[in-house]
N, C-alpha and C positions, 0 to 999 in steps of 0.2 A: 503493499499500500503505500509505501514511502517513496516509491519511485514514479509517482503518477505523472510528474512535470518534470522537464529539464531543469537542473538545478546546479549553479555554479559550487555550492558547498559540497554536494554530492560528488559531483566530478572531481573537484580537489581530493578529497578524502579517498575516493576510489583509484585515483592516479597514484597516491602513496601507497595504497594497499596492493596494487598490482604490481607496482616496482618491487615491493616487499616479497611478492610472490614469485618475481622473476628470479631472485637470488634465493629463494627457497626458504624464507623465513616463515611465510603464511601460505595458505592454500587459497587460490584465487576466488574459488566459489565461497569459502568463508569470509573472506574479505568483501565480497560484494554484499552478502547477507548481513554482515555487521555494518557495513556502510549504510544500507538501507534502513536499519534500525537506529544508527548513531546520527545521522546528520539532522534529522528533524529535530532531535532533542538539543543538539548543538545550536541551532538556530533558535530555539525556544530560549537558551541561556544567553545567547547574545542579545535578544530582544529584551529580555527581564533585565540583564545588566545596563544595557543602554537606556532602558526605561527609568532605572534607579538614577543614572547619570543625569537625565533629562529633567527628572523630578527636583533633584537638587539645584540644577541650573535655574529652573523656573521660579522656584522659591527664593532664590538668591537675587534674581533680577526683580522679583515683585516686592520683596520685603527686606532684603539686606542680609550681611553675613550673620546676624544674630539668629534668624530664622533658620538658616543653614545649620548653625550650630545646635538649634533645638531639635530640628529633625534628625541631626547626628546623633544627639543623646538618646532619642527615642528608638533609632533604628535597631541597636542591638535588641531591646525588648521585643520589637516586632519580628526579629529574625527568630526568635524562640519559637513562633509559630511554625517556621520550617524546620527548625531542629527536631521538635517533638513529632510534627507531622511527617517529616522525611524519614524519620526512624521507623515509624508504624508502616509508612509506605514502602519501606525496605522489606519488611515482612510480606506485604501485599504481593510484590512482584515475585518474591521466591515462591509463595503458595500458588498465586495464579499462573505462572509459567510452568510450574509442574503438572497443575491440573489440566491446564490447557492442552499441553502435548499429549496427557492420559485420556483427554476427552471426558474427564470427570465434571460435567457441566454442573451439577447440583453442588458438588463440592467447592467448585470454583466461585459460584454465586455467594456461597456462605462465606467464603474467605473475604470477599469483598464488604459485604454487609457488616461482619465481625470487624474488620478494620476500621470502617466508617463508625461504628458504635465506640470503638476503643479510643479513636482519636478525638471524637467529640467529648468524651468523657474526661480526657485528660486536658483539653485546650479551653473547654468553657470555664472552668475556674480560673485559668490563667486570664481569660478575657475580662472576667469580673474583677480580678484584682487591678488589671490596668485601668478600667473604667472607674473604679471607686477611688484610688489612691496614686494618679498618676504624678501628682506633685512630689510626693514622697519618694517614688520611685526614681523620677529624674534628677532629683537632688542627690542621689547616690553617685551620679556620674559627673556632673558639673556643678558650678557655683554661681555662674552669671545670672542675675535675676531676670533680665529680659530674655536670654536664652531658655532657662528654664520653664518661663511661662510659655514660649512656643513650644517646647518640647512636651509639656503636660497637655497642651490643647490638642496636640496631634496625636498623642497616645491614647487619650480618652476617647477620641472618634475611632481610630484605627483598631481599637480593641474589639470593636464589633465584627471585623473581618479575620479576626485570629482563627476561629473555627472554620470558617468558610475557606481561608487559604489552606489549611491543614486538610480539608476534605478533597479540595481541588488536587493536591498531592496523591491521594488515594485514587482518585480517578484517573490521572496520568499514568500512574505505575500500573494500575490494572491494564490499560490498553497496551503499554510497552510490553508487558508480561505476555500478552496475547498476539504479539508480533505486530503491533500496530504503533509506530512512533509518530506516524503523519498527523493522525486526528488530535493528539495532545498538542502538537506543535502549532496547528491551525487554531486551536482554542485558546492556548495560553498566550502565544505570540500576539493573537488578536486582541485578547485581554489586555496585553500590554499596551498595544496602540491606543485602544479605548480609553486606558488609564490616562495616558498623555493627552489626549485630546479633552477628556473632561477636566483634567487639571488646568489646562490652558483657558477653558472657558471660566472655570470658578476663580481662578487667581486674576486672570487679566480682564475678563469682562464683568464678571459679577463682583469681584474683589473680596471675596470671602475671607482671604487670609489663608494661613497655614492649616485651618480646618478644610480648606477646599481640597488641599493635597491629600488629606486622609480621606475625606469623602470620595475622592477619585478612586483612590486604592480600594476602598470597601466596594463600591458599586462595581468596579470592573471585576474583582473576584467574584461577587455574587452573580454576575452574568456569566462568567465561566462556568461556576457550579450549576447553575440552571441549564447550561447546555450538556453538561456532562450527565446530569440526572434524566434528561430527555433522551439522551442517546442511549444510555444503559437500559431504560425502561422500555423504550419503543423499538430498540435495535437499530435505529438509524436517526440521522440527524439532517434537516433541511440544509442544503447548500454545502454540506460537508461529506455526507455519505454514510454507508453502513458501518455499524460497529461490529466488531468481530466476536463481542460476547455480550450477553445481556444478563442483567442482575434481576432475579425474582423478587417481586415487591410483596410476596405471601409469607406468613411465618411458617416456621420459625426463622428468625434472623441470624441466629447465632446458636452455638452449643459450647458447653464447658471446654470440650477438647479444642475447638476452633479459637476460643479465646486464649486457651493456653498456648496454642501455636503462635497465634499473632503476638502475644506478649513476650513469649520466649525467644523469638527471633527478633522482635522489633526492639525490646529493652536495650539491648547492648548498643544497637544503632542510635537509639535516643541518647543514651549516655556518651556516645562517640560525638553526636552533632552538639549536644549541649556543651561538652568539654572545650569544643573548638569555638563555640560562640562566647562562652564564659570567659575565655581567656582574653577577650578583646578588651575587657574593662582594665585588668591589671596591667596588660601591655600598653594600652594608651596612656596609662599613668606613669609608666616608666619613661615613655618616649616624651611625654611632656616635660620630663626633667631636663631634656637637652634644648628646649627653647621652641619657640613657635615655627621656626624655618624648618628644622628637623621634623616637627609634627607633620607639617604640610607635604615635605618630601616623602615621608613614611605613608601617609595616607593616600598620596598619588600612586606610590609603587604597589600598594595593595589593591587599589582600583584596576590598574593595569594587570596585575596578576589575576584577579578575579576574572577579568575579560579573557586572558589567556587560558585560564582554568575551564572555559566552558566546553572544550573537547571532552573533559572528564565526565560531564553530565550526560553525554551520548554514549561514550565508550563503556563506562562503568554499568550503565542500565541495560546496554546492549549485552554485555557480558552476562549480567544477571539473567536476562531473558533467555539467551541461547543456552547458556549452561544448565539453566532451570530446566528448559524444555528437554535436554538430553538426559538430565537425571530422571525427569518424570517417566521416561520410557525405559530407564534402567540401564542406559549406556554411559557408564562412568568413564570409559575410554574417550569417546568422542567430547564428553563433558570437559575433561582435562585437556583436550586438544583445543577445544574452543576457548577455554579460559586462558590458555598460553598464548594462542595466536593473537586473541583481541587484546591481551595486555601488552605485547610488543608493538601491534598495529598501532594502538593508542599513544605508547610512548614515542614511536617515531613521529606522529603527529605533534606532539608536544615539543618535540625537539624542532621540528620545522617552524612551528610557530614562534617559538622562544628564540630562534635565530633570526627570524625576520624582525622581531621587535628589538632585539638587541643591537641589530644594525642600524635601526632608526630610533634608537632610544633618546638622543637629543631632540630630534624633530618631534617625537611623542611628547616629551617633557615640555615643550613649548605649548602644546594644546591645554596645558593645566596652568602654567605660570609664565609670566612675562618678565619678572624681575631677573635680569642677568646675574644678580649676586647669588641667587639660590639655584639657578638652573644646573650648574654642574653637580649640585647635591642631588637635585631630583633625578638627573641622569644617572648617577651612581646607584641610586636606590632601585631605579627601573632595572638596571643591568643585573643587580643582585637578584631581583623578583624572577628575572629571565632564568636564571640559574635554579633557584627555588622551586619553580613552577613544574620543571621536568620530573622532579621527585613526586610532585603530587600526581602527575600522569601515572607513575608506577605504583603508588599506593591506591589510587582509584582503580586501576586495571585488576590488582590484586584482590581488592575489595569485592569486585563483582562476582567472582565465582563463590567467595565466602558468604555474601548474602544470599546468592541463590540456594546455597546448600542448608542454610541455617545456622552456619558456623560464623556468628557475628560478634562474638567477645573479642577475637584479637584486633580488628580494627579500632575498638574502643582503647585496648592496651596501648597500642601504637600511638593513638592520639594524645592520651594522658602523658605518656613517657615523653613524646616529642614536645609538647608545649610546656608542661608543669615541671618536668625534671630537667630538660635541656633548655628550651628556648627562653622561657622566663627568667631562670636564675642567670643565664648568659647575658640577657639584656640588661638586667639589674646590675651585673658587674661592670658594665659599660657606663653606668651613671653615677654610682654610689660606692663609697668605700664600705667594705664587708670585712669584719673580723672572721678569720679562718682558723680554726685550731692548727697548732703547730707551724703556721705560716704567717701568724700575725694579722696585721691589716692589710687587705689587698686593696690597693688603689683603683679607681675607675679606669677601665680598659678604653674607654672612649667609644666614638661612634661605629668603630669596628665590630663592637659587640653586637649592635644592631643588625649589622649586614650579617653576621654568623647567627643570630637568632631567626633571622627570616629564613635561612636555609635550614637549620636544624628542626625548625617546626615542621617540614616537609620531608627531610631526609630520615629522620627516625621512624616516623610512621610507615614510610616506604619500605624501610629494611624489615621492620616487624611484620607488616601484612604480606609482604613478598615472601618471608620465611615461611608463613603458615600456609600460604598458598602452595609453594613449592613441596612442602612436607606431605600434601595429599590427604591429610586426616579429614578434611572437609567432605570428601566423597563418602566416607563411611558415616559421618553424622547426618548427611543428607537423608540416609535410609529411614531415619525416624520421622521425616516429614512427607514422605512420598505417598500419593494417594492409594497405591496399590501394594505398598511395602515392597516394591521391586528392590532387589538388593544389588542387581548389576553384576560386573565382573567380580 
C-alpha cells in the first residue's frame, strides 16, 4: 500500500537498499519491502518535526521570545503523552503483527481495543494533572514570570489532547503492524498540516495568543483520531482507502490475558520513553550553567538531530512489523534475517543523512542563528549531533526486533545507562567542580563534556540493544506471545 504513488523519499531509500543488496549486505526483495513500510513513517516524522518548528516560529513572531520559552517549558510535559502512548503502542505493533500474519482476526481486534483501554487509563490522570495545576508544573522548569504564564496557559489547554494523541499512536502502530504504513502517514502528516493552518488563523487572524497554538494541537489530533476510528470501524476511509484490518465494536473489548500481554510488553517501553523525556530537565539545567549562547547552540543541535533521527521512525517500526509477522508464522530464521538486514539498511541511511548534514553544517546553522559570534559554536554542536545520531540508528534498528518479540526490557536498560550513568554525569563534569574519592576535586572539563554527553547518550543504548539483539534470546521470548504458540526452529 505504501507504493501507491511515485515518491522521492521511497526512491532514495530504495536506492540505498539496492546498493547494499549489490554488495551482499541485504536481500533486494527484503530491502524493497522494508522501504515500502519505512518511507511513509519517515515522511510522517519529518512532517511532525517540521510542524513543531513552525509552531515555535509562529508563536515567536506573534508573541515574542517569552512565549517561545513558555511553550518550550510546556513541551516536555506534552511529550509525556508520546512517551506513555508510544510505549503501549510498541506492545500494539508486536501483538498485531504476529496476529496479522497468523490471520487471528479476533485476537488482533482484542489486542487493539486492549491497547486503547490501557493507554486511556494511564493518560487521563496525566491530562487531569496538567489541567488542574499547570502553573505549579511549569514553575519546576523555569522562573521567568511572563514565560511561566505563557507555559501554564498552553499546558492547561493542550492537556485535553494528551489521551487523544496517545490513542493516535495506537491507531498508527496497528496499521503498521498490518503492513500498512501509508494510511497513518496520510492521516498524521495531514493532521500536522491542519495544525499549522489552524495555528496560523488563531495566532495571526483571531489573535488568541499562545492558547491558539494549544487549541490547534488539540483539534488536529482530534480530527486524526476521528479518522482512525472511522477507518477501523467501517474498514475504509473516504479519500484514503481500505484499512487492512477492522476492529470489532462489540464486547468483550479485552481479557485479563490481553491486558497482561499489553502491559508486560509495553511497560519497559514506557519506562524507556519516560527515561529519555525526563532527562531533558536536568540536562537543560546543566547546559544553562554554560550561558545562553551554549544553550542556544545545544537546542539547535538537538532540533537538527531530531530531524536526522526521523529514519528511525520508519526503520524501527518496519523491523517490528516484519520481524513480528515472521515470528507469528513460527519462522524464527527469517525473523532474525529481517531484523539483521533492516538494522544495517537503516544504519546506512543514517550514515548518508548524517554525512550530508555534516558537510552543510555551517549553512544549516545559519538557518537558526545570524549572530556570527555564536555561529561557529552552533556549527560544532551540529557536527557532534551528526556523529551521535548514527548510534541512534543502530539502537533503533536493534530495538525493532526486540519490540516485535516482546523482549522490551533491554532498550530500557540501555536508555537509563546511557542517559543517567554516562551522559548526565559527564555533562555535569563539564560545568561544575565535583569532589571525587581518592582524586580530590575534579575541575570542570568545559564544553567538550557536552559534546561527549551528546554522543554517550546514543552510543551506550546502541551497544546495549545491539548486544541483546545479537544474542538471539528474543526469539525464545517471542514464543510466549505468539497466537498459536508456534515455537519455530
